[in-house]
C-alpha positions in Angstrom: 44.3 21.3 -19.9 41.0 21.2 -21.8 37.9 22.8 -20.2 35.3 20.5 -18.8 31.8 20.9 -20.3 29.3 22.0 -17.7 25.6 21.5 -17.6 23.2 18.8 -18.7 22.8 17.6 -22.3 19.0 17.3 -22.4 19.2 15.4 -25.7 20.7 12.5 -23.9 17.9 12.3 -21.3 15.4 9.4 -21.5 11.8 10.2 -22.5 10.7 9.3 -19.0 13.0 11.9 -17.5 11.8 14.5 -20.0 8.2 13.7 -19.1 9.0 13.9 -15.4 10.7 17.3 -15.9 7.6 18.6 -17.8 5.2 17.4 -15.1 7.4 19.0 -12.4 7.5 22.3 -14.4 3.7 22.3 -14.8 3.1 21.5 -11.1 5.5 24.3 -10.2 3.6 26.8 -12.5 0.3 25.7 -11.0 1.7 26.0 -7.4 3.0 29.5 -8.1 -0.4 30.6 -9.5 -2.2 29.2 -6.4 0.4 30.9 -4.2 -0.3 34.3 -5.9 -4.1 33.8 -5.3 -3.8 32.6 -1.6 -0.3 32.7 0.0 -1.3 31.5 3.4 -3.5 28.6 2.2 -0.8 27.5 -0.2 1.9 27.6 2.4 -0.1 25.5 4.8 -1.0 23.0 2.0 2.6 22.7 0.9 3.9 22.2 4.5 1.3 19.5 5.2 1.9 17.7 1.9 5.7 17.9 2.2 5.6 16.3 5.6 3.4 13.5 4.3 5.7 13.0 1.3 8.8 13.0 3.4 7.3 10.3 5.7 6.2 8.2 2.8 9.6 8.5 1.1 11.3 7.5 4.3 9.1 4.4 4.6 9.5 3.5 1.0 13.3 3.9 1.2 13.4 1.7 4.3 11.4 -1.0 2.6 13.6 -0.8 -0.5 16.7 -0.9 1.6 15.4 -4.1 3.3 14.7 -5.8 0.0 17.7 -4.8 -2.0 20.8 -7.0 -1.5 24.1 -7.1 -3.2 23.3 -10.5 -4.8 21.4 -10.8 -8.1 17.6 -11.0 -7.9 17.6 -14.3 -9.8 19.0 -16.0 -6.8 16.0 -16.2 -4.4 16.6 -17.2 -0.8 15.2 -20.6 0.2 12.7 -20.3 3.0 12.2 -23.0 5.6 8.8 -22.1 7.0 8.0 -22.6 10.7 11.5 -22.5 12.1 11.0 -19.0 13.5 8.2 -18.5 16.0 6.8 -15.7 18.1 5.9 -17.6 21.3 4.3 -15.0 23.5 2.3 -13.0 24.1 -0.5 -14.6 22.1 -1.0 -13.1 18.7 -3.9 -10.6 18.7 -3.8 -10.3 22.5 -4.4 -7.0 24.3 -1.3 -5.3 25.7 -0.7 -2.1 27.6 2.6 -0.2 28.4 5.9 -2.0 27.6 5.7 -5.7 26.9 8.2 -8.4 25.8 7.8 -10.6 22.8 9.4 -14.0 23.2 10.8 -15.7 20.1 12.2 -19.0 19.0 14.8 -19.4 16.3 16.6 -22.5 14.9 20.2 -23.2 16.1 22.8 -21.9 13.8 20.9 -18.7 13.1 23.5 -15.9 12.6 21.5 -12.9 11.5 18.2 -11.9 13.0 16.0 -8.9 12.4 13.0 -7.5 14.1 10.6 -4.8 13.1 7.9 -2.9 15.1 5.3 -0.8 13.4 2.5 1.3 15.0 -0.5 1.6 12.6 -1.3 5.1 13.7 2.0 6.7 12.6 4.9 6.3 10.3 7.2 5.1 13.1 9.0 2.1 11.8 11.7 0.3 13.7 13.8 -2.4 12.0 17.0 -3.5 13.8 19.5 -6.3 13.9 19.0 -8.5 17.0 21.1 -11.2 18.7 19.4 -14.3 17.4 16.9 -15.7 19.9 16.8 -12.6 22.0 13.4 -11.5 23.0 12.0 -8.1 21.8 11.2 -5.4 24.3 8.3 -3.5 22.8 8.3 0.0 24.4 5.1 1.9 24.8 6.5 4.7 22.6 6.7 2.2 19.6 3.1 1.2 19.8 1.0 4.1 21.0 -2.2 3.8 18.9 -4.9 2.2 21.0 -7.2 -0.3 19.3 -7.5 -3.7 17.8 -4.3 -5.0 16.1 -2.6 -1.7 15.9 0.9 -2.9 16.9 2.8 -5.1 14.4 5.9 -7.2 15.3 8.0 -9.1 12.7 11.0 -11.3 13.4 13.2 -13.2 10.9 16.3 -15.4 11.2 18.9 -16.3 8.5 22.3 -17.8 8.2 25.4 -15.9 9.4 26.1 -14.9 5.8 22.5 -13.8 5.4 22.2 -16.0 2.3 19.7 -18.5 3.7 16.5 -17.3 5.3 15.4 -19.8 8.0 12.0 -18.3 8.4 10.0 -15.5 9.9 7.0 -14.9 12.0 4.8 -11.9 12.6 2.1 -10.9 15.1 -0.4 -8.1 15.6 -1.3 -6.9 19.1 -4.2 -4.8 20.4 -3.2 -1.8 22.5 -5.3 -0.8 25.4 
């Protein structure tokens, strides 16, 4: 049985990957130098930056996951605007504690999604919902007090998720 070749053939890497590797190497050397000068300051800086980067990557991955489908990009979904509505509470209204967002969707909707985002954090909630079911917005989802700090999105599509019937969104002020 022939031996398998181990390792990476750097000659086959794209120029972009080679550049990325060089940048990472330079950043690593600079970080090591900074650590030698001030270990405590560098540790705190890396911990804070890593936490922010992880949160940003999680958000970006969630947004990419929501956009990427198994069908080709050249087949856009037709959108029928106005068929999905957030009925109450009124958009921009002040809310406190838990509250319920009432929605309206067209008959025949098979896949519905909702999303809740608090502007003061990276908390992001996107879930499948029984079509036409109201959304219970818990106080823990929208904790940042202020004007238009709580975002709610609702969309409806066909059962095969190939036709988007529409979407609606609203901002709420938290007291």
